N, CA, C and O atoms as a GROMACS GRO file, in nm:
protein
  244
    1UNK      N    1   0.094  -0.124   0.008
    1UNK     CA    2   0.010   0.011  -0.016
    1UNK      C    3   0.060   0.063   0.007
    1UNK      O    4   0.000   0.154  -0.049
    2UNK      N    5   0.185   0.138   0.073
    2UNK     CA    6   0.306   0.255   0.132
    2UNK      C    7   0.376   0.311  -0.074
    2UNK      O    8   0.390   0.419  -0.132
    3UNK      N    9   0.401   0.147  -0.117
    3UNK     CA   10   0.522   0.179  -0.227
    3UNK      C   11   0.301   0.281  -0.361
    3UNK      O   12   0.312   0.366  -0.449
    4UNK      N   13   0.208   0.239  -0.329
    4UNK     CA   14   0.199   0.364  -0.397
    4UNK      C   15   0.129   0.463  -0.397
    4UNK      O   16   0.067   0.534  -0.476
    5UNK      N   17   0.173   0.448  -0.185
    5UNK     CA   18   0.135   0.639  -0.219
    5UNK      C   19   0.253   0.705  -0.288
    5UNK      O   20   0.264   0.796  -0.369
    6UNK      N   21   0.327   0.634  -0.232
    6UNK     CA   22   0.423   0.727  -0.294
    6UNK      C   23   0.501   0.706  -0.432
    6UNK      O   24   0.594   0.781  -0.462
    7UNK      N   25   0.433   0.536  -0.567
    7UNK     CA   26   0.411   0.635  -0.683
    7UNK      C   27   0.267   0.764  -0.717
    7UNK      O   28   0.251   0.874  -0.769
    8UNK      N   29   0.200   0.671  -0.656
    8UNK     CA   30   0.153   0.834  -0.647
    8UNK      C   31   0.178   0.962  -0.586
    8UNK      O   32   0.114   1.037  -0.660
    9UNK      N   33   0.224   1.026  -0.508
    9UNK     CA   34   0.297   1.096  -0.504
    9UNK      C   35   0.366   1.138  -0.596
    9UNK      O   36   0.340   1.232  -0.671
   10UNK      N   37   0.476   1.056  -0.594
   10UNK     CA   38   0.583   1.103  -0.705
   10UNK      C   39   0.525   1.089  -0.812
   10UNK      O   40   0.630   1.064  -0.871
   11UNK      N   41   0.414   1.081  -0.928
   11UNK     CA   42   0.350   1.106  -1.000
   11UNK      C   43   0.299   1.238  -1.047
   11UNK      O   44   0.304   1.289  -1.159
   12UNK      N   45   0.239   1.289  -0.918
   12UNK     CA   46   0.184   1.345  -0.871
   12UNK      C   47   0.244   1.499  -0.860
   12UNK      O   48   0.199   1.602  -0.909
   13UNK      N   49   0.357   1.480  -0.782
   13UNK     CA   50   0.452   1.626  -0.822
   13UNK      C   51   0.546   1.672  -0.838
   13UNK      O   52   0.605   1.768  -0.789
   14UNK      N   53   0.591   1.515  -1.002
   14UNK     CA   54   0.661   1.564  -1.136
   14UNK      C   55   0.515   1.648  -1.199
   14UNK      O   56   0.532   1.765  -1.234
   15UNK      N   57   0.352   1.580  -1.214
   15UNK     CA   58   0.308   1.706  -1.282
   15UNK      C   59   0.227   1.812  -1.238
   15UNK      O   60   0.139   1.866  -1.305
   16UNK      N   61   0.267   1.847  -1.092
   16UNK     CA   62   0.224   1.938  -1.027
   16UNK      C   63   0.369   2.009  -1.089
   16UNK      O   64   0.340   2.073  -1.190
   17UNK      N   65   0.486   2.015  -1.063
   17UNK     CA   66   0.620   2.093  -1.100
   17UNK      C   67   0.608   2.110  -1.269
   17UNK      O   68   0.617   2.218  -1.327
   18UNK      N   69   0.586   1.988  -1.330
   18UNK     CA   70   0.634   2.017  -1.538
   18UNK      C   71   0.509   2.074  -1.580
   18UNK      O   72   0.500   2.082  -1.703
   19UNK      N   73   0.334   2.145  -1.465
   19UNK     CA   74   0.256   2.184  -1.490
   19UNK      C   75   0.302   2.386  -1.471
   19UNK      O   76   0.256   2.475  -1.543
   20UNK      N   77   0.409   2.406  -1.344
   20UNK     CA   78   0.472   2.483  -1.351
   20UNK      C   79   0.341   2.560  -1.235
   20UNK      O   80   0.317   2.681  -1.233
   21UNK      N   81   0.279   2.467  -1.157
   21UNK     CA   82   0.217   2.561  -1.062
   21UNK      C   83   0.253   2.513  -0.914
   21UNK      O   84   0.177   2.548  -0.824
   22UNK      N   85   0.347   2.446  -0.888
   22UNK     CA   86   0.394   2.475  -0.802
   22UNK      C   87   0.504   2.343  -0.782
   22UNK      O   88   0.504   2.228  -0.825
   23UNK      N   89   0.616   2.434  -0.678
   23UNK     CA   90   0.748   2.403  -0.655
   23UNK      C   91   0.756   2.267  -0.608
   23UNK      O   92   0.654   2.212  -0.647
   24UNK      N   93   0.832   2.182  -0.541
   24UNK     CA   94   0.785   2.085  -0.483
   24UNK      C   95   0.843   2.128  -0.399
   24UNK      O   96   0.868   2.025  -0.337
   25UNK      N   97   0.881   2.195  -0.352
   25UNK     CA   98   0.879   2.286  -0.179
   25UNK      C   99   0.771   2.314  -0.105
   25UNK      O  100   0.732   2.309   0.012
   26UNK      N  101   0.733   2.347  -0.216
   26UNK     CA  102   0.566   2.437  -0.150
   26UNK      C  103   0.446   2.306  -0.133
   26UNK      O  104   0.346   2.332  -0.065
   27UNK      N  105   0.458   2.168  -0.195
   27UNK     CA  106   0.374   2.082  -0.211
   27UNK      C  107   0.324   2.002  -0.082
   27UNK      O  108   0.360   1.884  -0.089
   28UNK      N  109   0.251   2.030   0.032
   28UNK     CA  110   0.212   2.034   0.134
   28UNK      C  111   0.133   1.852   0.193
   28UNK      O  112   0.064   1.797   0.107
   29UNK      N  113   0.145   1.799   0.293
   29UNK     CA  114   0.006   1.701   0.230
   29UNK      C  115  -0.115   1.750   0.285
   29UNK      O  116  -0.205   1.690   0.227
   30UNK      N  117  -0.169   1.842   0.380
   30UNK     CA  118  -0.298   1.929   0.327
   30UNK      C  119  -0.340   1.915   0.163
   30UNK      O  120  -0.433   1.857   0.107
   31UNK      N  121  -0.214   2.006   0.108
   31UNK     CA  122  -0.215   2.022  -0.060
   31UNK      C  123  -0.261   1.895  -0.137
   31UNK      O  124  -0.311   1.886  -0.249
   32UNK      N  125  -0.227   1.791  -0.035
   32UNK     CA  126  -0.269   1.628  -0.193
   32UNK      C  127  -0.312   1.597  -0.098
   32UNK      O  128  -0.290   1.477  -0.083
   33UNK      N  129  -0.371   1.643  -0.006
   33UNK     CA  130  -0.526   1.536   0.083
   33UNK      C  131  -0.627   1.633  -0.038
   33UNK      O  132  -0.699   1.581  -0.123
   34UNK      N  133  -0.611   1.746  -0.021
   34UNK     CA  134  -0.714   1.833  -0.111
   34UNK      C  135  -0.728   1.787  -0.272
   34UNK      O  136  -0.838   1.808  -0.325
   35UNK      N  137  -0.644   1.738  -0.336
   35UNK     CA  138  -0.578   1.751  -0.437
   35UNK      C  139  -0.670   1.582  -0.507
   35UNK      O  140  -0.740   1.553  -0.603
   36UNK      N  141  -0.606   1.507  -0.376
   36UNK     CA  142  -0.635   1.336  -0.397
   36UNK      C  143  -0.770   1.308  -0.353
   36UNK      O  144  -0.835   1.204  -0.337
   37UNK      N  145  -0.796   1.452  -0.337
   37UNK     CA  146  -1.011   1.363  -0.314
   37UNK      C  147  -0.981   1.364  -0.200
   37UNK      O  148  -1.093   1.379  -0.152
   38UNK      N  149  -0.891   1.359  -0.085
   38UNK     CA  150  -0.944   1.277   0.079
   38UNK      C  151  -0.903   1.132   0.022
   38UNK      O  152  -0.874   1.046   0.104
   39UNK      N  153  -0.898   1.100  -0.124
   39UNK     CA  154  -0.859   0.890  -0.137
   39UNK      C  155  -0.748   0.865  -0.068
   39UNK      O  156  -0.735   0.744  -0.049
   40UNK      N  157  -0.656   0.937  -0.017
   40UNK     CA  158  -0.578   0.825   0.066
   40UNK      C  159  -0.563   0.952   0.259
   40UNK      O  160  -0.550   1.073   0.274
   41UNK      N  161  -0.571   0.864   0.333
   41UNK     CA  162  -0.601   0.942   0.460
   41UNK      C  163  -0.454   1.066   0.431
   41UNK      O  164  -0.396   1.113   0.334
   42UNK      N  165  -0.447   1.078   0.587
   42UNK     CA  166  -0.339   1.237   0.569
   42UNK      C  167  -0.191   1.159   0.664
   42UNK      O  168  -0.069   1.176   0.668
   43UNK      N  169  -0.286   1.074   0.725
   43UNK     CA  170  -0.070   1.001   0.766
   43UNK      C  171  -0.037   0.896   0.643
   43UNK      O  172   0.079   0.854   0.645
   44UNK      N  173  -0.135   0.841   0.521
   44UNK     CA  174  -0.068   0.774   0.425
   44UNK      C  175   0.041   0.917   0.366
   44UNK      O  176   0.163   0.914   0.351
   45UNK      N  177  -0.029   1.003   0.349
   45UNK     CA  178   0.070   1.120   0.277
   45UNK      C  179   0.172   1.149   0.294
   45UNK      O  180   0.266   1.141   0.215
   46UNK      N  181   0.170   1.210   0.461
   46UNK     CA  182   0.256   1.259   0.468
   46UNK      C  183   0.383   1.168   0.543
   46UNK      O  184   0.491   1.220   0.571
   47UNK      N  185   0.355   1.036   0.568
   47UNK     CA  186   0.451   0.889   0.555
   47UNK      C  187   0.538   0.912   0.451
   47UNK      O  188   0.660   0.927   0.463
   48UNK      N  189   0.439   0.919   0.289
   48UNK     CA  190   0.499   0.890   0.189
   48UNK      C  191   0.592   0.997   0.147
   48UNK      O  192   0.704   0.972   0.104
   49UNK      N  193   0.533   1.144   0.163
   49UNK     CA  194   0.599   1.252   0.178
   49UNK      C  195   0.761   1.277   0.258
   49UNK      O  196   0.853   1.349   0.219
   50UNK      N  197   0.755   1.217   0.344
   50UNK     CA  198   0.865   1.167   0.409
   50UNK      C  199   0.947   1.080   0.352
   50UNK      O  200   1.066   1.113   0.343
   51UNK      N  201   0.908   0.959   0.304
   51UNK     CA  202   1.009   0.858   0.217
   51UNK      C  203   1.020   0.868   0.091
   51UNK      O  204   1.084   0.793   0.019
   52UNK      N  205   0.942   0.985   0.050
   52UNK     CA  206   1.013   1.065  -0.118
   52UNK      C  207   1.078   1.198  -0.056
   52UNK      O  208   1.099   1.284  -0.143
   53UNK      N  209   1.102   1.223   0.032
   53UNK     CA  210   1.151   1.345   0.046
   53UNK      C  211   1.302   1.232   0.107
   53UNK      O  212   1.397   1.296   0.061
   54UNK      N  213   1.354   1.127   0.168
   54UNK     CA  214   1.434   1.080   0.211
   54UNK      C  215   1.468   0.994   0.153
   54UNK      O  216   1.537   0.904   0.200
   55UNK      N  217   1.424   0.999   0.023
   55UNK     CA  218   1.490   0.960  -0.121
   55UNK      C  219   1.583   0.990  -0.187
   55UNK      O  220   1.673   0.921  -0.232
   56UNK      N  221   1.558   1.127  -0.197
   56UNK     CA  222   1.600   1.270  -0.214
   56UNK      C  223   1.529   1.317  -0.408
   56UNK      O  224   1.579   1.357  -0.513
   57UNK      N  225   1.411   1.283  -0.364
   57UNK     CA  226   1.344   1.270  -0.503
   57UNK      C  227   1.367   1.381  -0.531
   57UNK      O  228   1.412   1.390  -0.645
   58UNK      N  229   1.350   1.561  -0.431
   58UNK     CA  230   1.395   1.666  -0.451
   58UNK      C  231   1.444   1.653  -0.510
   58UNK      O  232   1.393   1.628  -0.619
   59UNK      N  233   1.604   1.658  -0.497
   59UNK     CA  234   1.741   1.699  -0.505
   59UNK      C  235   1.730   1.644  -0.694
   59UNK      O  236   1.729   1.526  -0.731
   60UNK      N  237   1.721   1.795  -0.807
   60UNK     CA  238   1.710   1.777  -0.892
   60UNK      C  239   1.864   1.805  -1.017
   60UNK      O  240   1.873   1.826  -1.137
   61UNK      N  241   1.970   1.787  -0.897
   61UNK     CA  242   2.054   1.778  -0.895
   61UNK      C  243   2.140   1.674  -1.045
   61UNK      O  244   2.262   1.657  -1.046
   0.00000   0.00000   0.00000
């Protein structure tokens, strides 16, 4: 289940950055929760974002 949330988060964040509507650093768990329409729990999103950040997803060097 967590792998699914992480995959969804990565795809969502890439799309947000690509569209120019949001920078990676501005994406909050609440924003993701609202954009997902409440389909994922806030705890799952928070844990997923933590995992994405620790994996270096935000480092675009």
